[in-house]
Residue, then its C-alpha position, 0 to 999 in steps of 0.5 A: m203577365t207581369e203587367d197583370l200582376s203589377k196592375g193588381i198590386e198597385q191597388l193594394s195598401f201598404e199593409q195588404a201588400l206586406e201581408k201578401l208578401e209575408g205569405i209568399v215568403a212563408a210559402l217559398d220558405r217551406g220549399q215544397l212548391p213546384l219550380e214554376e210556381s216558386v218562380h211565379l211567386f218570387e216574381q209576384g213577391n218582387l213586385l210586392r216588395i217594390h210596391c211596399e218600398k214605393k209606399l214607404a218612400e211616399a210616407k217618408l216624403r210626407i214626414d219630411k215635410v213636417i219634421q221640424a218647424t223653425q222659430d219663425g213658423q216656417i217648415e224646415l225640412e230635415p232628411f229622414f235618412k242620412k245619405e249614408e243610410v240610403 
């Protein structure tokens, strides 16, 4: 079942996944769902979180590649996050 969820999630853009994740968080915050449905939503939310983190990491790599040009026109990579932040 988790594989079925993750296959659909992989097709989502970052924005779509984040919107779904926000909806799940709101539903869980209300606290009025049956336990089994809450657990299912939690599982789906966790997969969405992982997907969003992956999309952000991909964007970070792209940004790292173009952060700073050196004097001779070569691209110099500068870490997006410092090691202490990760």
